[in-house]
Every structure is written in structure tokens, then in C-alpha cells.
C-alpha positions in Angstrom: 10.4 -12.6 -8.8 12.8 -12.7 -5.9 16.3 -14.1 -5.9 19.2 -14.8 -3.7 22.5 -13.0 -4.4 25.6 -14.1 -2.7 27.1 -11.4 -0.5 30.4 -11.3 -2.4 28.5 -10.1 -5.5 27.1 -7.0 -3.8 28.4 -3.9 -2.2 29.1 -0.3 -3.2 31.7 0.0 -6.0 31.6 -3.8 -6.3 33.7 -4.1 -3.1 33.7 -7.8 -2.1 32.5 -8.6 1.4 35.0 -10.2 3.7 34.1 -13.2 5.9 34.5 -11.1 9.1 32.2 -8.4 7.8 29.8 -7.1 10.5 26.4 -8.7 9.5 23.1 -7.8 11.1 19.8 -9.5 10.7 16.8 -7.4 9.8 13.4 -7.3 8.1 12.5 -5.4 5.0 9.8 -2.8 5.6 9.1 -1.7 2.1 6.0 -3.7 1.0 4.7 -5.7 4.0 6.2 -8.8 2.4 8.3 -9.2 5.6 11.5 -10.5 3.8 14.4 -11.4 6.1 17.6 -9.5 5.4 21.3 -9.7 6.2 22.9 -6.3 6.3 26.6 -5.8 6.0 28.0 -2.8 7.9 31.4 -1.1 7.7 33.4 -0.1 10.8 31.3 3.1 11.2 28.0 1.2 11.2 27.1 2.2 7.7 25.4 -0.2 5.3 27.7 -1.7 2.7 25.2 -4.2 1.2 21.9 -5.9 1.8 21.0 -9.4 0.8 18.5 -12.1 1.7 18.5 -14.0 5.0 18.7 -17.7 4.1 17.5 -18.6 7.6 14.2 -16.7 7.3 11.6 -19.4 6.6 9.5 -17.1 4.5 11.7 -15.5 1.9 14.5 -18.1 2.3 17.2 -15.7 1.2 15.2 -14.4 -1.8 14.8 -10.6 -2.1 13.9 -8.1 -4.9 15.8 -5.0 -6.1 14.3 -2.7 -3.5 16.4 -3.6 -0.4 19.5 -4.0 -2.5 19.2 -0.3 -3.3 19.3 0.8 0.3 23.0 1.6 0.7 22.9 4.1 -2.1 19.6 5.5 -0.8 20.9 6.1 2.7 24.1 7.8 1.9 23.4 9.6 -1.4 23.4 13.3 -1.9 19.6 13.7 -1.4 19.5 12.6 2.2 18.5 15.3 4.7 21.2 15.6 7.4 20.0 18.2 9.8 16.9 20.4 10.7 16.3 23.3 8.4 14.1 26.4 8.4 12.9 28.2 5.3 14.0 31.8 5.2 13.1 34.0 2.2 12.5 30.9 0.1 15.7 29.2 1.0 16.5 26.6 3.7 18.9 27.4 6.5 20.4 25.0 9.1 19.0 25.2 12.6 19.3 23.0 15.7 16.7 20.4 16.8 15.9 22.5 19.8 15.2 25.6 17.7 13.0 23.6 15.4 11.0 21.9 18.2 10.5 25.2 20.0 9.1 26.9 16.9 6.9 23.9 16.0 5.5 23.8 19.6 4.8 27.5 19.5 3.0 27.3 16.2 1.1 24.2 17.3 -0.2 25.7 20.5 -1.0 29.0 18.7 -3.2 27.3 16.0 -5.0 25.1 18.6 -5.9 28.2 20.6 -6.8 30.4 17.7 -8.4 28.0 15.2 -9.2 24.8 17.1 -7.8 21.3 17.0 -9.2 20.7 13.5 -6.9 23.3 12.0 -4.0 21.0 12.3 -3.7 17.7 10.4 -1.0 15.2 9.5 -0.4 13.3 6.3 1.8 10.5 7.6 2.1 7.7 5.1 5.6 6.9 6.1 5.8 7.8 9.8 8.4 5.1 10.6 8.4 1.8 12.4 6.2 0.5 15.3 8.0 2.8 17.8 7.3 5.9 15.8 3.8 4.9 15.0 2.9 4.4 18.6 4.4 7.7 19.7 2.5 9.3 16.9 -0.8 7.8 18.1 -0.1 9.0 21.6 0.8 12.5 20.4 -2.4 12.7 18.3 -4.6 11.6 21.2 -3.0 14.3 23.4 -3.5 17.0 20.8 -6.5 16.0 18.7 -4.5 15.9 15.4 -6.3 14.0 12.7 -4.0 12.0 10.5 -4.2 10.5 7.0 -2.0 7.5 6.5 -1.5 5.1 3.6 -5.1 4.0 3.5 -6.5 6.5 1.0 -3.7 5.9 -1.5 -3.3 2.2 -1.1 -5.9 0.1 0.7 -8.9 2.0 2.1 -11.4 0.3 -0.1 -10.0 -3.2 0.5 -9.9 -2.7 4.3 -13.4 -1.2 4.6 -15.2 -3.7 2.3 -13.5 -6.7 3.9 -14.3 -5.4 7.4 -18.0 -5.1 6.3 -17.9 -8.7 5.2 -15.8 -10.4 7.9 -15.6 -7.9 10.7 -11.9 -7.6 10.1 -10.0 -5.8 7.3 -6.9 -7.9 7.6 -6.0 -10.9 5.5 -7.5 -14.2 6.7 -4.7 -16.5 5.9 -0.9 -16.6 5.3 0.6 -16.5 1.9 2.5 -19.7 2.8 -0.9 -21.5 2.8 -1.0 -21.3 -1.0 1.1 -24.5 -1.2 -1.8 -26.3 0.4 -4.4 -24.8 -1.9 -5.9 -26.4 -5.0 -6.4 -23.2 -6.9 -5.1 -19.6 -6.4 -7.1 -16.7 -8.0 -4.9 -13.6 -8.5 -6.9 -10.6 -9.4 -5.4 -7.2 -10.4 -2.1 -8.2 -8.7 1.3 -8.3 -10.3 2.8 -10.0 -7.2 5.9 -11.1 -9.1 6.8 -7.4 -9.0 5.0 -6.1 -5.9 5.8 -9.1 -3.6 8.8 -10.3 -5.4 10.7 -11.7 -2.4 7.7 -13.9 -1.5 6.7 -14.9 -5.0 8.5 -18.2 -4.7 5.6 -19.5 -2.6 3.4 -19.1 -5.7 5.9 -20.8 -7.9 6.3 -23.7 -5.4 2.5 -24.0 -5.2 2.3 -24.3 -9.0 5.0 -27.0 -8.9 3.0 -28.9 -6.3 -0.2 -28.8 -8.5 -2.0 -25.6 -7.4 -3.7 -24.1 -10.4 -2.7 -20.5 -10.8 -5.3 -18.2 -12.5 -4.5 -14.6 -13.1 -7.1 -12.0 -14.0 -5.6 -8.7 -15.2 -5.8 -5.9 -17.7 -2.1 -6.3 -18.5 -0.1 -9.4 -19.4 2.2 -9.1 -16.4 5.2 -11.0 -15.1 2.7 -12.8 -12.8 0.5 -13.7 -15.7 3.4 -15.2 -17.6 3.7 -18.0 -15.0 0.0 -18.6 -14.6 -1.8 -21.8 -15.7 -4.6 -19.6 -17.0 -4.4 -15.9 -17.9 -7.7 -14.1 -18.3 -7.2 -10.6 -19.8 -10.1 -8.3 -18.8 -11.2 -4.9 -19.9 -10.1 -2.1 -17.5 -12.4 -1.5 -14.6 -14.8 -4.4 -15.3 -13.6 -6.9 -12.6 -16.8 -6.4 -10.6 -18.9 -7.6 -13.5 -16.8 -10.7 -13.9 -17.1 -11.4 -10.2 -20.8 -11.0 -10.2 -21.2 -13.3 -13.2 -19.1 -16.0 -11.4 -21.4 -15.6 -8.3 -24.6 -15.9 -10.4 -23.4 -19.0 -12.2 -22.2 -20.7 -9.0 -25.4 -19.9 -7.1 -27.8 -20.9 -10.0 -26.0 -24.2 -10.4 -25.8 -25.0 -6.7 -22.0 -25.1 -6.8 -21.6 -23.2 -3.5 -20.9 -24.7 0.0 -24.5 -24.9 1.2 -23.6 -25.9 4.7 -21.2 -23.0 5.2 -23.7 -20.5 3.7 -26.5 -21.7 5.9 -24.5 -21.8 9.1 -22.1 -19.0 8.7 -23.4 -16.3 6.4 -26.1 -13.6 6.3 -27.5 -11.9 3.2 -27.3 -14.8 0.8 -30.8 -14.0 -0.7 -29.8 -10.3 -1.2 -26.6 -11.4 -2.9 -28.4 -13.8 -5.3 -30.8 -11.0 -6.2 -28.0 -8.5 -6.8 -26.2 -10.7 -9.3 -29.3 -11.9 -11.0 -28.9 -9.8 -14.1 -25.2 -10.7 -14.6 -25.5 -13.6 -17.0 -22.5 -15.1 -18.7 -23.4 -13.3 -21.9 -23.8 -9.9 -20.3 -20.5 -10.3 -18.4 -18.8 -11.4 -21.6 -20.1 -8.2 -23.3 -18.8 -6.0 -20.5 -15.5 -7.6 -19.7 -14.4 -9.0 -23.0 -13.9 -12.4 -21.4 -15.7 -15.1 -23.4 -18.7 -16.7 -21.6 -17.2 -20.2 -21.9 -14.1 -19.0 -20.1 -16.2 -17.5 -17.3 -18.1 -20.7 -16.9 -14.9 -22.8 -16.9 -13.4 -20.6 -14.2 -16.6 -20.8 -12.1 -16.5 -24.6 -12.2 -12.8 -24.7 -11.5 -13.2 -22.5 -8.4 -16.1 -24.7 -7.2 -14.4 -28.0 -7.8 -10.9 -27.3 -6.7 -11.1 -27.0 -2.9 -9.6 -25.4 -0.9 -8.9 -22.2 -2.8 -7.3 -18.8 -2.1 -7.7 -15.3 -3.4 -4.9 -12.7 -3.8 -6.2 -9.3 -4.7 -4.0 -6.4 -5.8 -4.1 -2.7 -6.3 -5.6 -3.3 -9.8 -9.1 -3.7 -8.2 -8.5 -1.6 -5.1 -7.0 1.7 -6.3 -9.8 2.2 -8.8 -13.0 4.4 -8.9 -15.3 1.4 -8.7 -13.4 -0.8 -6.3 -16.3 -1.7 -4.0 -18.1 -4.0 -6.3 -15.0 -5.8 -7.4 -13.7 -6.5 -3.9 -17.0 -7.5 -2.5 -17.8 -9.8 -5.5 -14.6 -11.8 -5.2 -14.6 -12.0 -1.4 -18.3 -13.0 -1.3 -17.3 -15.6 -3.9 -14.7 -17.1 -1.7 -17.2 -17.0 1.2 -20.0 -18.9 -0.5 -17.5 -21.5 -1.7 -16.5 -22.1 2.0 -12.9 -20.9 1.4 -12.7 -19.3 4.8 -11.1 -20.3 8.1 -9.3 -23.5 7.0 -5.9 -24.6 5.7 -5.2 -23.7 2.1 -8.2 -21.3 1.9 -8.9 -17.7 2.4 -7.8 -14.2 1.3 -4.2 -13.2 1.1 -3.5 -9.5 1.5 -0.7 -7.1 2.4 -3.1 -5.7 5.0 -2.0 -7.3 8.2 -3.6 -5.1 10.8 -3.0 -6.6 14.3 -5.3 -4.0 15.9 -4.7 -0.9 18.0 -3.7 -0.5 21.6 -6.7 0.5 23.8 -6.7 3.0 26.7 -3.1 4.1 26.4 -4.1 7.5 27.9 -6.7 8.2 30.6 -9.9 9.6 29.0 -9.5 12.9 30.9 -6.3 13.6 28.9 -7.6 12.6 25.4 -8.3 15.5 23.1 -10.6 15.0 20.1 -10.5 17.0 16.9 -13.3 19.5 16.5 -13.4 18.7 12.8 -13.0 15.5 10.9 -12.8 15.2 7.1 -12.5 12.6 4.5 -9.3 12.4 2.6 -11.2 13.8 -0.4 -12.4 16.8 1.6 -8.9 17.6 2.8 -8.0 19.4 -0.4 -10.9 21.8 -0.1 -10.3 22.4 3.6 -6.7 23.4 2.9 -7.7 25.6 0.0 -10.3 27.4 2.0 -8.1 28.1 4.9 -9.7 25.8 7.4 -6.4 24.1 7.9 -3.5 26.2 9.2 -0.8 23.7 10.0 0.3 20.5 8.3 2.6 17.8 9.6 4.0 15.6 6.7 5.8 12.3 7.0 5.7 11.1 3.5 5.4 12.7 0.0 1.7 13.6 -0.7 2.8 16.0 -3.5 3.8 12.9 -5.4 1.7 10.0 -4.2 -1.7 11.7 -3.6 -3.9 12.4 -6.6 -3.9 15.7 -8.5 -0.3 16.5 -7.5 -0.4 20.1 -8.8 -3.5 20.8 -6.7 -2.0 19.2 -3.6 1.2 21.1 -4.0 -0.7 24.4 -4.4 -2.9 23.7 -1.5 0.1 23.0 0.8 1.8 26.2 -0.4 -1.2 28.1 0.8 -1.0 26.9 4.4 0.3 29.0 7.2 2.9 26.5 8.5 4.2 23.1 7.3 6.5 20.6 8.9 8.1 17.7 7.0 9.8 14.8 8.8 11.6 13.2 5.9 14.6 11.3 4.5 14.9 13.5 1.4 14.3 17.0 0.3 11.5 15.7 -2.0 8.5 17.5 -3.6 6.6 17.7 -0.3 9.5 18.7 1.9 10.3 21.6 -0.5 6.9 23.1 0.4 7.7 23.0 4.2 8.7 25.8 6.6 10.6 23.3 8.8 12.3 20.2 7.5 13.4 17.5 10.0 15.8 14.6 9.2 14.1 11.2 9.7 15.7 7.9 10.5 15.4 5.1 7.9 13.8 1.9 9.1 17.2 0.2 9.2 18.2 2.8 11.7 15.2 2.1 14.0 14.3 -1.1 15.9 10.7 -2.3 15.8 8.1 -4.8 14.7 7.2 -5.6 11.1 4.1 -7.5 9.9 4.0 -9.6 6.8 1.8 -11.4 4.2 2.2 -14.5 6.3 0.3 -13.1 9.2 3.4 -13.0 11.4 5.1 -10.2 13.4 8.9 -10.1 13.3 11.2 -8.0 15.5 14.1 -6.2 13.9 16.8 -4.5 16.0 18.5 -1.4 14.8 20.9 -2.5 12.1 22.6 0.7 10.8 24.0 3.6 12.7 21.8 6.7 12.8 22.7 9.0 9.9 23.9 12.5 10.8 21.2 14.3 13.0 18.3 12.1 12.0 15.7 11.2 14.7 12.9 8.7 14.7 9.3 9.7 15.0 9.3 8.1 18.4 11.9 10.6 19.6 10.4 13.5 17.7 6.9 13.3 19.1 8.1 12.7 22.7 10.4 15.8 22.5 7.8 17.9 20.8 5.3 17.0 23.5 7.8 18.1 26.1 8.2 21.5 24.4 4.4 21.9 24.2 4.0 21.2 27.9 2.2 17.9 27.4 2.4 14.9 29.7 5.5 13.0 28.5 5.2 10.0 30.8 2.8 8.5 28.3 5.6 8.2 25.8 7.9 5.1 25.9 11.5 6.1 25.4 12.7 3.1 23.4 11.3 0.7 20.7 11.4 -2.2 23.2 9.3 -0.3 25.8 7.0 0.9 23.1 6.2 -2.7 22.0 5.8 -3.8 25.6 3.3 -1.0 26.2 1.4 -1.8 22.9 1.1 -5.5 23.5 -0.2 -5.0 27.1 -3.0 -2.8 25.7 -3.9 -5.0 22.7 -5.4 -8.5 23.3 -4.5 -9.7 19.8 -0.7 -9.5 20.5 -0.6 -10.0 24.2 1.6 -13.1 23.9 4.1 -11.7 21.5 7.1 -10.4 23.4 10.3 -8.9 21.9 12.3 -11.9 23.2 9.9 -14.4 21.6 10.1 -12.7 18.2 13.9 -12.5 18.5 14.0 -16.3 19.1 11.5 -17.3 16.4 12.9 -17.3 12.9 10.2 -15.8 10.7 8.3 -14.3 13.6 5.1 -15.1 15.6 1.6 -15.5 14.2 -1.2 -13.3 15.5 -3.6 -13.1 17.1 -1.6 -14.5 20.0 -3.1 -14.8 23.4 -1.4 -14.0 26.7 -0.6 -17.7 27.2 1.3 -17.7 23.9 -1.3 -19.5 21.7 -0.9 -18.4 18.1 -3.5 -18.4 15.4 -2.0 -19.0 12.0 -5.2 -18.1 10.2 -8.4 -16.3 11.1 -12.0 -17.7 11.5 -11.1 -21.3 12.1 -13.8 -21.4 14.8 -16.4 -20.4 12.3 -17.2 -17.2 14.4 -16.7 -13.8 12.8 -16.3 -10.4 14.5 -19.4 -9.0 12.9 -22.5 -8.0 14.7 -24.2 -11.3 13.8 -21.1 -13.4 14.2 -21.4 -14.4 10.6 -20.1 -13.4 7.2 -22.1 -10.5 5.9 -22.7 -11.2 2.2 -24.8 -8.0 1.8 -24.0 -4.5 2.8 -25.8 -2.8 5.7 -28.2 -1.1 3.4 -29.2 -4.5 2.0 -27.6 -3.8 -1.4 -25.2 -6.7 -1.7 -23.2 -5.4 -4.6 -23.7 -2.4 -6.9 -21.6 -2.5 -10.1 -20.6 0.9 -11.5 -19.5 1.1 -15.1 -15.9 2.5 -15.3 -16.9 5.5 -17.5 -19.6 6.4 -15.0 -17.3 6.1 -12.0 -16.0 9.1 -9.9 -13.4 11.0 -11.8 -14.9 9.9 -15.2 -18.5 10.8 -14.7 -19.5 13.6 -17.0 -16.2 13.6 -18.9 -16.4 13.6 -22.7 -15.6 10.2 -24.2 -15.1 11.9 -27.5 -12.4 14.2 -26.0 -10.9 11.6 -23.6 -11.4 8.2 -25.4 -8.7 6.2 -23.6 -8.0 5.0 -20.0 -4.9 5.7 -18.0 -3.5 3.7 -15.0 -0.3 3.6 -12.9 1.3 0.3 -12.1 4.3 -0.3 -9.8 7.6 -2.0 -10.8 9.8 -3.8 -8.4 12.7 -1.3 -8.5 10.4 1.7 -8.0 7.8 0.5 -5.5 7.7 3.7 -3.3 8.9 7.3 -3.7 12.1 6.4 -1.9 13.4 4.0 -4.6 14.2 6.7 -7.2 17.0 8.0 -5.0 19.1 4.9 -5.8 21.5 4.9 -8.8 20.8 1.2 -9.3 17.0 1.8 -9.5 17.6 4.5 -12.0 19.8 2.2 -14.1 17.1 -0.4 -14.2 14.5 2.1 -15.1 16.4 4.9 -16.8 13.3 7.1 -17.2 9.5 7.0 -16.6 7.6 5.6 -19.6 4.1 4.9 -20.7 3.2 1.5 -22.1 1.0 1.6 -25.3 -0.5 -1.2 -27.4 0.9 -1.3 -31.0 -2.4 -0.6 -32.6 -3.1 2.4 -30.3 0.4 3.7 -31.0 -0.3 3.3 -34.8 -3.5 5.3 -34.5 -1.6 8.1 -32.7 1.4 7.9 -35.1 3.7 7.2 -32.1 6.8 5.1 -32.4 8.7 3.3 -29.7 10.9 5.7 -27.6 9.1 8.8 -28.9 7.7 11.3 -26.5 3.9 11.2 -25.9 1.8 13.8 -24.2 -0.9 12.3 -22.0 -3.8 14.5 -21.0 -6.7 14.2 -18.5 -9.1 16.7 -17.0 -6.4 17.7 -14.4 -3.6 18.4 -16.9 -1.0 16.9 -19.1 2.4 15.1 -18.9 5.0 14.1 -21.4 6.5 10.6 -21.2 8.5 8.2 -23.3 6.5 5.6 -25.2 7.1 1.9 -24.8 5.2 -0.1 -27.4 4.1 -3.5 -26.0 1.5 -6.2 -26.5 1.2 -6.6 -22.7 -1.4 -3.8 -22.5 -4.8 -3.8 -24.3 -5.8 -1.3 -27.0 -6.9 2.1 -25.7 -5.1 1.7 -22.4 -2.0 3.5 -21.1 0.1 2.3 -18.2 2.8 4.3 -16.5 4.6 4.2 -13.1 3.7 6.3 -10.1 5.9 8.1 -7.5 8.5 10.1 -9.6 8.8 13.8 -8.6 10.0 17.1 -9.8 12.4 17.3 -6.9 13.8 13.8 -7.4 16.7 12.7 -9.6 14.3 12.3 -12.5 12.9 15.9 -12.3 9.7 14.4 -13.5 6.2 15.8 -13.0 4.4 13.1 -10.9 2.1 10.8 -12.8 -0.5 11.3 -10.1 -0.9 14.9 -11.4 -3.1 13.3 -14.1 -5.5 11.7 -11.6 -8.4 13.8 -10.2 -9.4 13.7 -6.6 -11.9 10.9 -7.0 -12.7 8.1 -4.6 -14.4 4.8 -4.8 -17.9 5.6 -3.4 -18.1 2.3 -1.4 -14.6 1.9 0.1 -13.1 5.4 0.0 -9.9 4.7 -1.9 -8.4 7.3 -4.3 -8.2 6.1 -7.9 -4.9 5.9 -9.6 -6.1 3.6 -12.4 -8.7 3.7 -15.1 -9.0 7.5 -15.5 -10.1 8.8 -18.9 -7.4 10.4 -21.0 -6.2 11.4 -24.4 -2.8 11.2 -26.0 -0.7 12.6 -28.9 2.8 12.4 -30.2 5.0 15.2 -28.8 7.0 16.2 -31.9 10.3 17.9 -31.5 10.7 17.0 -27.8 13.5 14.4 -28.2 13.4 10.7 -28.0 
């Protein structure tokens, strides 16, 4: 849940830190929590240890396991040191110049022969703000279409919220929770996923904020809640719609706010009309009196906040759940005021406009959804792929993704590790870690913080900013558009983006915790959005109904994409992945400490389900879905409901675990409203795997 560890207790090989150790201030970039760090360096500029920054007003010295693992991650045996080219199935060392020349030749060839749409990027971890801006400029000059973290993390949340409020970002800072009377946490184990910032929720509870957690699992977050409501998997939307119906029917909503600041209230009321307390109880497993009590609590305890998690976002029926709960906050008037609003790790400060003259902008001749990308690769429409991330592990149907990438003509991977995706590449380029690159980091507190480069660049690694500028030069593109340093990149970005005009590097350096955005040119910060009561929608109001006048359309989990048409007799259970603090991203498994905390991937099973299957704790279990099967160690626990299996994502075959990715069990299925891939609530079956060891 976030803790402060004194520097002397950390360090590789338990080496105590000396008072004169070289300490650098930095910001963690692993989860958008924005935790302040102190980084201890040796005489070569290598990281010895990482601990929390007591002077950062947001995490106050508290951090989770993830940043503590960095030293082992950076200098372990899995780090890529230099550019490599695959020759006869094996990687051989080459120079950066050789690599860039070959990539440039291939890039120009495929554009000329097959069009701009034949080249795409999967760039979930492209680097810091400097690398991201260079990547944007390069893509505008070449027409390369890119797929970032959206489809695997937050696409539905961003799109649905933007429909409602005109902005997909969070509306208020997490720190506002101490001023709230009630906090509703839905599908979010933030004690694990935002561990360094979880102390805000604990402090709010101490001050009297009522903490209500709705989740399928009895999580670490649920353990500290005032009220835990366990819900059947995939039924959050039905619960949200029942809450809306009860509040509307009993006139418990903020009538003034609804009248003055919303559109579509009548359509919303009509959409939830059939969701009585009794129907919702039957669908969700939550007793009707509990639903009624929660509705009255939300209406009477003002102001209130909502903190959604991946449990209602990375699912195949996310649209109804997200809209129901965010419409709920809207009609209660919990928008644009202190202690109210929606907390999210989406803190999008907008994009820079007109970076390049229109005459030099190249547009792709083909655009595809993330779902359609698989087929486009399989059918030969895509010739070249640029990877900065690990889609063979963190995208769905991992086996299909890997096979599709193997069939491409040319693949480039800019990476920290020789992971599952890099192993499919023709060219592998060593990337800098975020501690080796200066830049800006956003956080759940709606602030932007500057971090200088803390650690020396490892071996021959280069940032995305340097890579794209040099690649553009080899391709004969105009390089003057590319800034040559992180500081210049931010200066360029802020002068082309009105929401951050007043946020200079110097101001961020001088402001502990960072600067709130939007921030006007004269330096006026906005701590939270919508305080004026005006929204960036077409009407200037909150849109409670979708553009097609259907406010919310609930989809039953077994009829959702990926499950529709699947035999419930053959696949009677539901499978989900859920993150743990020490293994938040694919990068974490390369740390010895992380592997000590989680010695092997496992699957959580309710005791009654385990008994039905004849499975005992620690025994190997074979999980199977329509996309294949996977063997994991069983962990028997009451924290999950009957008929539900929970495992961890992001382990790979080419990682220290040598484990087939859990995402290999998830079909390429997206939420039809928001567009997110589902990595939860997919139908499965299971059996004990006898003779496979314990």
C-alpha cells in the first residue's frame, strides 16, 4: 500500500548507502501515480538503490515494490546492450549507423511499393515525453499509424468519458479525496496498482470519508473499505443502472445541476427504467437492500468521488459500466468542485497542434482498429512493424499475435530486453530506461512533474527522441522539426498546446510535486476540471446519453464479444487477469526481487470450485479457452468467487519465468462501445494437470 524504506536498508547485495552517496531526484513513470523518488548512484552513474522522496507532497516518501526493483532490472543479464540484426535465425551485433541505414531503406521501400498504410507501430512503451514528441513528429512526416497503450489499458474509459464530458482525462486530483464525504472504488485494487499513492485513501478514511469498494475479488483495497460489495463478474453495468434508476425515481439527484449542466436526462431515465433493485440483485448477486443503501449513501454524502479501475475498463462490456457510474456522479452534481469528481490514471494534457506545416504532413492511406490489425498482418497488408513494447505478451491472443508478427517482411524492436516481441524482430535496438532520459511525467493528481536524467545511459542505448531524429535524417526527411533535447522538446510542445502554455521546465523544477494543468500562458493553474460549469462538448454540457440517443445499453457478460456463441456447457467458468504491485508491467519480471515476491505465476481459485475440479493448493491446473490452454499453479483462496479464475498478466516465454503469456487465453475481442480489448471475464474451463509437478 506504499511505504517508506530508509536508504540504508536498500541497495544491491545489501550494501549500506553512505551519507555522501550521489542522490538524484526523479519521478516514477511506471503507473502514472507520479511518485517522487530519490535515486542513489555509484561513481559510474549507475543506480544503486531507489527509495521514496520525502519532499514530494504527493507520495511523501512512500513507494511500492516496482521502483525498488529498478537497479536489478537495469543492469541484469537480460538488458539489450547494442543494436543487433537477425541473420539465419540468430542475432549478430551491428552498429547504430548500420541499423538506421537498413531501417531507412526498408521504410522508404515499403512506402513506395505498398503505401503508407503498410507500415505501423505498436508503441505502448515509447519512452518519456521527449521520445513521444519525436515519435509524433516522425509519424506525421511518414504517415505511420501507431497503436499505444489505449487498446490494452484505457481505450473504453477514455472514449466513454470523452463522450460524456468532452475530455477523457480525470476531472479531479486524487488528493481531493480527503475533502470528499464518500469514495466509490469500482473494479480497482488501487492498494496494489497505485500503491505509492494509496495513503491518500487511508488518510481520507481516517478523516471520515466513507470508502466503498465494489469488486469481484476481495482485494487488498477491499480489506480497508468501510463497505465491500462483492459483485458477480461483468455485472457492474447492471448495478450502476439500478443505482441510477433508484436515485432518479426518488428525486435524490441534484436537480439544479441536471437542469443547467446536462443533456439527455430523459433518455438516461428511460434507459435505466427496467433495472429495478430486484432485477439488479438477480443479475449482480448484490442484495436489493444493499443497492438501495448505497444509492442513499451516494446521494446524501456530498461531495463524492469515483475511482474506476481496469476491472470495469478492460472487459468486453465496459461501455455500460463506465457510463453508468460516470452518469451517476454527474446527476449527483459531483463534478467541477472540491472533493468531487472522477479520479483516473488517464491524465491527458492534450496534444501539440501545428508542429509541422500542412504541406509536409503525410497521412496514412489506411487506418485500422486495433482489432483489425491482426487480420491486416495475417493477410499481408502490413509489411513493416515498429515495436516499442511487448505486444506478444500484453496484447490478446498472444500466440496469434506472435505468428502474425513472424509473417511480416520486416520488424524493428526498440527495447530494453530481448523479450517475446523482440525475439521476432529483424533489427533490435537498445532503448534507454526512463531513469536515463529527462522529461515530463503526469500523475493521478493532475500535475506535471519534470525529471532530469538520473542514471547514466546504459551501454549503447538511445532514447526514442534520438532514434527518430536520426532515422529521419537517414530517410532524407526534414530534421529541423525534431528538437535535439528533452528540454527543447518540452518547450516546443508547450508553445503548441494551450493547456500547458504556462508550464515551463524551470517552473516544474522549482515546484515540489509539479504544476497543475491546464495552465494558461500567464501561469494560472486549474487544480480540477469543469469548475466553471462549462464542458468541452458540442452543447457545453454533460452528455448523459450517447450520440445515438441510447443512454446506456447493458450487455450480459456471456453475450459479450469473445463469449458470444461460446458453449457454456464446455466453458462454464470465467477467467480474468489482475495485476499485482511487484509485476505491474512486463518490465518487472526481469528483477530478482520481483521474482522472489512472486516465485511463479499462479491462478486463484475458490475452494468450492477447486473441490469440484479435484484440485489442491499448489497443484498444476490447466486452463482452457477458445484460443488455447495454459498450465498454472493453483492458489486456493476465498478472495475470489465460485466459478471465477484470476491470474496475472505480462509473463512471457522469453522472460526469466519462461511462461506462456496469460493473454494467450484471451481472444481478440473488444468492448463494442469503447474499443478496449478484454483481459477479464472470458469463458473458460479448467482441470487438474496430473503428473506435471507441484
